C-alpha positions as CSV (number, residue, x, y, z in Angstrom):
1,X,-27.8,89.3,-14.6
2,X,-26.2,91.8,-16.9
3,X,-26.1,91.0,-20.6
4,X,-23.5,91.4,-23.4
5,X,-23.6,91.2,-27.2
6,X,-21.9,88.4,-29.1
7,X,-21.8,89.8,-32.6
8,X,-25.4,91.0,-32.2
9,X,-26.7,88.1,-30.2
10,X,-27.9,89.2,-26.8
11,X,-26.8,86.8,-24.0
12,X,-26.4,87.0,-20.2
13,X,-22.7,87.5,-19.5
14,X,-22.5,84.3,-17.6
15,X,-23.8,81.2,-19.4
16,X,-23.9,77.5,-18.5
17,X,-21.8,74.8,-20.0
18,X,-23.9,71.6,-20.0
19,X,-21.2,69.0,-21.1
20,X,-20.5,67.7,-17.6
21,X,-24.1,66.7,-17.2
22,X,-23.6,63.9,-19.6
23,X,-20.0,63.2,-20.3
24,X,-16.3,63.4,-19.6
25,X,-16.1,64.3,-15.9
26,X,-16.2,62.5,-12.6
27,X,-19.8,61.5,-11.9
28,X,-21.1,62.8,-15.2
29,X,-24.5,61.7,-16.3
30,X,-25.3,59.9,-13.1
31,X,-28.2,62.2,-11.9
32,X,-30.5,63.5,-14.6
33,X,-33.0,64.8,-12.1
34,X,-30.3,67.0,-10.5
35,X,-29.2,68.1,-14.0
36,X,-32.8,69.1,-14.9
37,X,-33.1,71.0,-11.6
38,X,-29.9,72.8,-12.4
39,X,-31.1,73.8,-15.8
40,X,-34.4,75.1,-14.5
41,X,-32.7,77.0,-11.7
42,X,-30.4,78.5,-14.3
43,X,-33.4,79.9,-16.2
44,X,-34.8,81.3,-12.9
45,X,-31.5,83.1,-12.2
46,X,-31.2,84.5,-15.7
47,X,-28.4,82.2,-16.8
48,X,-30.2,81.5,-20.0
49,X,-27.2,81.0,-22.4
50,X,-26.9,77.2,-22.6
51,X,-24.1,75.4,-24.3
52,X,-24.0,71.9,-25.6
53,X,-22.8,69.8,-28.6
54,X,-23.8,66.7,-30.5
55,X,-20.6,64.9,-29.4
56,X,-21.4,65.3,-25.7
57,X,-22.6,61.8,-24.9
58,X,-22.6,61.6,-27.9
59,X,-26.1,63.0,-28.4
60,X,-27.4,62.4,-24.8
61,X,-26.6,66.0,-23.7
62,X,-28.7,67.5,-26.4
63,X,-31.5,65.1,-25.7
64,X,-31.3,66.1,-22.0
65,X,-31.7,69.7,-22.9
66,X,-34.5,68.9,-25.2
67,X,-36.5,67.2,-22.4
68,X,-35.6,69.8,-19.7
69,X,-36.5,72.8,-21.9
70,X,-39.9,71.5,-22.9
71,X,-42.3,74.5,-22.6
72,X,-39.4,76.9,-21.8
73,X,-37.5,77.0,-25.1
74,X,-38.2,80.6,-25.8
75,X,-36.5,81.6,-22.5
76,X,-33.1,80.5,-23.6
77,X,-30.3,81.2,-26.0
78,X,-29.4,77.7,-27.2
79,X,-25.9,77.0,-28.5
80,X,-24.7,73.6,-29.9
81,X,-21.8,72.4,-32.1
82,X,-21.0,70.1,-35.0
83,X,-18.0,68.8,-36.8
84,X,-16.3,66.3,-34.5
85,X,-18.7,63.5,-35.5
86,X,-19.1,62.4,-39.1
87,X,-22.5,61.4,-40.4
88,X,-21.1,60.8,-43.8
89,X,-18.8,57.9,-43.0
90,X,-15.6,60.0,-42.9
91,X,-12.9,59.3,-40.4
92,X,-12.0,62.2,-38.2
93,X,-13.3,65.8,-38.2
94,X,-16.0,66.5,-40.8
95,X,-17.4,69.9,-41.6
96,X,-18.3,69.1,-45.2
97,X,-21.6,70.7,-46.4
98,X,-23.4,67.3,-46.3
99,X,-22.3,66.6,-42.8
100,X,-23.2,70.1,-41.6
101,X,-26.8,69.6,-42.9
102,X,-27.0,66.1,-41.4
103,X,-25.7,67.4,-38.1
104,X,-28.1,70.3,-37.8
105,X,-31.1,68.1,-38.5
106,X,-30.1,65.7,-35.8
107,X,-29.4,68.5,-33.3
108,X,-32.8,70.2,-34.0
109,X,-34.6,66.9,-33.4
110,X,-32.7,66.1,-30.2
111,X,-33.1,69.6,-28.8
112,X,-36.8,69.6,-29.7
113,X,-36.6,73.0,-31.4
114,X,-37.0,74.6,-34.8
115,X,-33.9,76.7,-34.6
116,X,-30.5,76.9,-33.0
117,X,-29.5,80.3,-31.7
118,X,-25.8,79.9,-32.0
119,X,-24.3,77.0,-34.1
120,X,-20.6,76.5,-33.8
121,X,-18.1,74.5,-35.9
122,X,-16.6,72.5,-33.0
123,X,-13.1,72.0,-34.5
124,X,-11.7,73.2,-37.8
125,X,-11.8,70.5,-40.5
126,X,-8.5,70.5,-42.4
127,X,-10.1,68.7,-45.3
128,X,-12.9,71.1,-46.0
129,X,-12.2,74.7,-46.8
130,X,-13.8,77.0,-44.2
131,X,-15.5,78.9,-47.0
132,X,-17.5,75.8,-47.9
133,X,-18.5,75.2,-44.3
134,X,-19.5,78.8,-43.6
135,X,-21.3,79.0,-46.9
136,X,-23.5,76.1,-45.8
137,X,-24.1,77.7,-42.4
138,X,-25.1,80.9,-44.2
139,X,-27.7,78.9,-46.1
140,X,-29.0,77.5,-42.8
141,X,-29.3,81.0,-41.4
142,X,-31.3,82.0,-44.5
143,X,-33.5,79.0,-44.0
144,X,-34.2,79.9,-40.3
145,X,-32.7,76.8,-38.8
146,X,-29.7,78.7,-37.4
147,X,-29.8,82.3,-36.1
148,X,-26.0,83.0,-35.6
149,X,-22.9,81.1,-36.4
150,X,-19.7,80.6,-34.4
151,X,-16.3,78.9,-34.4
152,X,-14.5,77.0,-31.7
153,X,-10.8,76.7,-31.3
154,X,-10.1,78.4,-34.6
155,X,-7.0,80.3,-35.5
156,X,-6.8,83.9,-36.7
157,X,-6.5,83.1,-40.4
158,X,-9.5,80.8,-40.3
159,X,-11.5,83.4,-38.4
160,X,-10.8,86.1,-41.0
161,X,-11.7,83.8,-43.9
162,X,-14.9,82.6,-42.2
163,X,-16.0,86.1,-41.3
164,X,-15.5,87.3,-44.9
165,X,-18.1,84.7,-46.0
166,X,-20.7,85.4,-43.3
167,X,-20.5,87.3,-40.0
168,X,-19.2,85.1,-37.2
169,X,-21.0,86.0,-34.0
170,X,-18.8,84.2,-31.5
171,X,-15.5,82.4,-31.0
172,X,-15.5,79.8,-28.3
173,X,-12.0,78.9,-26.9
174,X,-10.5,77.9,-23.6
175,X,-9.7,81.0,-21.6
176,X,-9.1,81.4,-17.9
177,X,-6.5,82.4,-15.3
178,X,-4.7,79.2,-16.2
179,X,-5.1,79.4,-20.0
180,X,-4.1,82.9,-21.2
181,X,-3.2,82.0,-24.8
182,X,-6.1,84.0,-26.4
183,X,-4.7,87.3,-25.2
184,X,-1.9,87.3,-27.7
185,X,-3.9,87.2,-31.0
186,X,-7.5,86.0,-30.6
187,X,-9.0,88.5,-28.3
188,X,-7.6,91.5,-30.2
189,X,-8.8,90.0,-33.5
190,X,-12.4,89.3,-32.2
191,X,-12.5,92.9,-30.9
192,X,-11.4,94.2,-34.3
193,X,-14.0,92.2,-36.2
194,X,-16.9,92.7,-33.7
195,X,-17.0,89.0,-32.7
196,X,-18.0,87.9,-29.2
197,X,-15.7,85.7,-27.1
198,X,-17.1,82.7,-25.2
199,X,-14.5,81.2,-22.8
200,X,-15.0,77.5,-22.1
201,X,-13.4,75.9,-19.0
202,X,-13.3,79.3,-17.4
203,X,-12.6,77.6,-14.0
204,X,-9.7,75.6,-15.4
205,X,-11.7,72.4,-15.5
206,X,-12.6,72.9,-11.9
207,X,-9.0,73.4,-10.7
208,X,-9.4,77.1,-10.0
209,X,-12.2,76.4,-7.5
210,X,-9.5,75.0,-5.2
211,X,-11.4,71.8,-4.7
212,X,-9.0,69.5,-6.6
213,X,-5.9,68.9,-4.6
214,X,-5.1,65.3,-5.7
215,X,-5.6,63.0,-8.7
216,X,-7.2,60.6,-6.3
217,X,-10.3,62.8,-6.3
218,X,-10.8,62.0,-10.0
219,X,-12.6,58.8,-11.2
220,X,-10.8,56.6,-13.7
221,X,-13.3,57.6,-16.3
222,X,-12.7,61.3,-15.8
223,X,-10.8,62.7,-18.8
224,X,-8.7,64.9,-16.6
225,X,-6.8,61.8,-15.5
226,X,-5.1,61.9,-18.9
227,X,-4.8,65.7,-19.0
228,X,-1.2,66.9,-18.8
229,X,-2.0,69.6,-16.3
230,X,-3.5,67.0,-13.9
231,X,-0.5,64.7,-13.9
232,X,0.8,64.1,-10.4
233,X,3.8,66.3,-10.9
234,X,2.1,69.1,-12.7
235,X,-0.9,69.2,-10.4
236,X,1.2,69.7,-7.4
237,X,3.1,72.5,-9.2
238,X,-0.2,74.1,-10.3
239,X,-1.6,74.3,-6.8
240,X,0.1,77.6,-6.3
241,X,-2.3,79.1,-8.9
242,X,-5.4,77.8,-7.1
243,X,-3.9,79.0,-3.7
244,X,-3.4,82.5,-5.0
245,X,-6.9,82.7,-6.4
246,X,-8.2,81.5,-3.0
247,X,-6.2,84.2,-1.3
248,X,-7.6,87.0,-3.4
249,X,-11.1,85.5,-2.9
250,X,-10.7,85.9,0.9
251,X,-9.7,89.5,0.4
252,X,-12.9,90.4,-1.6
253,X,-15.3,88.2,0.3
254,X,-16.1,85.8,-2.5
255,X,-15.4,82.2,-3.4
256,X,-12.4,81.2,-5.5
257,X,-14.8,80.3,-8.4
258,X,-16.5,83.6,-8.2
259,X,-13.2,85.4,-8.1
260,X,-11.8,83.5,-11.1
261,X,-15.0,84.3,-13.1
262,X,-15.0,88.0,-12.0
263,X,-11.4,88.3,-13.3
264,X,-12.5,86.9,-16.7
265,X,-15.5,89.2,-16.9
266,X,-13.2,92.2,-16.2
267,X,-11.3,91.4,-19.4
268,X,-13.9,92.9,-21.8
269,X,-17.5,93.7,-22.4
270,X,-18.0,91.1,-25.2
271,X,-16.9,88.1,-23.1
272,X,-19.5,85.5,-21.9
273,X,-17.9,82.6,-20.0
274,X,-19.8,79.3,-19.8
275,X,-18.8,77.6,-16.5
276,X,-20.1,74.1,-16.4
277,X,-21.8,72.3,-13.6
278,X,-24.5,69.8,-13.1
279,X,-25.4,70.9,-9.5
280,X,-27.7,73.7,-8.4
281,X,-25.4,74.8,-5.6
282,X,-22.5,75.3,-7.9
283,X,-24.7,77.1,-10.4
284,X,-25.9,79.5,-7.8
285,X,-22.3,80.1,-6.7
286,X,-21.1,80.8,-10.2
287,X,-24.0,83.1,-10.9
288,X,-22.9,85.2,-7.9
289,X,-19.8,86.2,-9.8
290,X,-21.9,88.8,-11.7
291,X,-21.9,90.9,-8.5
292,X,-18.2,90.5,-7.6
293,X,-16.0,93.6,-8.3
294,X,-12.3,93.2,-8.3
295,X,-10.2,96.3,-7.6
296,X,-7.0,97.2,-9.4
297,X,-4.8,95.5,-6.8
298,X,-6.8,92.2,-7.0
299,X,-6.8,92.3,-10.8
300,X,-3.0,92.9,-10.8
301,X,-2.3,90.0,-8.4
302,X,-4.4,87.6,-10.5
303,X,-3.0,88.9,-13.8
304,X,0.5,88.3,-12.6
305,X,0.0,84.6,-12.0
306,X,2.5,82.5,-14.0
307,X,1.5,80.0,-16.6
308,X,0.6,76.5,-15.4
309,X,2.7,73.4,-15.9
310,X,1.6,71.1,-18.7
311,X,-0.3,71.5,-22.0
312,X,-4.0,72.0,-21.9
313,X,-4.7,68.8,-24.0
314,X,-2.8,65.6,-24.5
315,X,-3.0,66.1,-28.2
316,X,-2.9,69.7,-29.3
317,X,-3.0,69.0,-33.0
318,X,-6.7,69.5,-33.7
319,X,-6.7,73.0,-32.1
320,X,-6.3,76.4,-33.6
321,X,-6.8,75.4,-37.2
């Protein structure tokens, strides 16, 4: 597995999003043994950049990683996030200094570690100046509890202000063949500032794999049931995107998932997607994207895909602060 640098943090260029092992998706959290096998197989394959958050569960995903990584902590680059949950009794987002400190102690305990390699603000808190939040994160870096800091779903102004206080190593934002928004401002800005880019949902929440053809495939508890892009009307419109990815995949002798990831990897050498899965077979398939090479014709075909129908979230208001 080739590696990239996220603001100085060395990571494999394909990571593993762990959220679905515990929350939000169809069948999430139902087979811990398989999730642990997947995590161990990831390490064997060199997919050692693991992504979680305190809100996943909540808390249970961090606890899962803490158990699974016992004796192997030094093999991984461990990323987690704070700021959606308040430990200070506030309603809504909370990145106040007191909450950051409470959150990091909880994550360290659940992850059974003495340091977090990459600690993200999960969403921008409109009630706490970013300078205060990043100032606290800088203190945690000085104390050795955090190695690098990151932002998730932050807008250009917030990124610049944060980076002026302490170097931001990575920006995590949704980016894939069906979410191209970062290309307008965020990707150029991260390149300008030397910040790495970590695309989450790089497979369009599973849609780009071609395996989701109907809403009936999603459990009632699956959050995609309420996602605008998965409404009955929009899903049928969006199938054209999955079908074109599948067509290019046949041309290059890869799977649709590998093809979608290979396109993303071709967008720059400071990009490290974190496709999520809880199954060994899917993990091995995704890791194979590292070896897929798309030619100019394939890149052009994929790059020409039109935007999907529907917003990427039901409520877009907490995003891009």
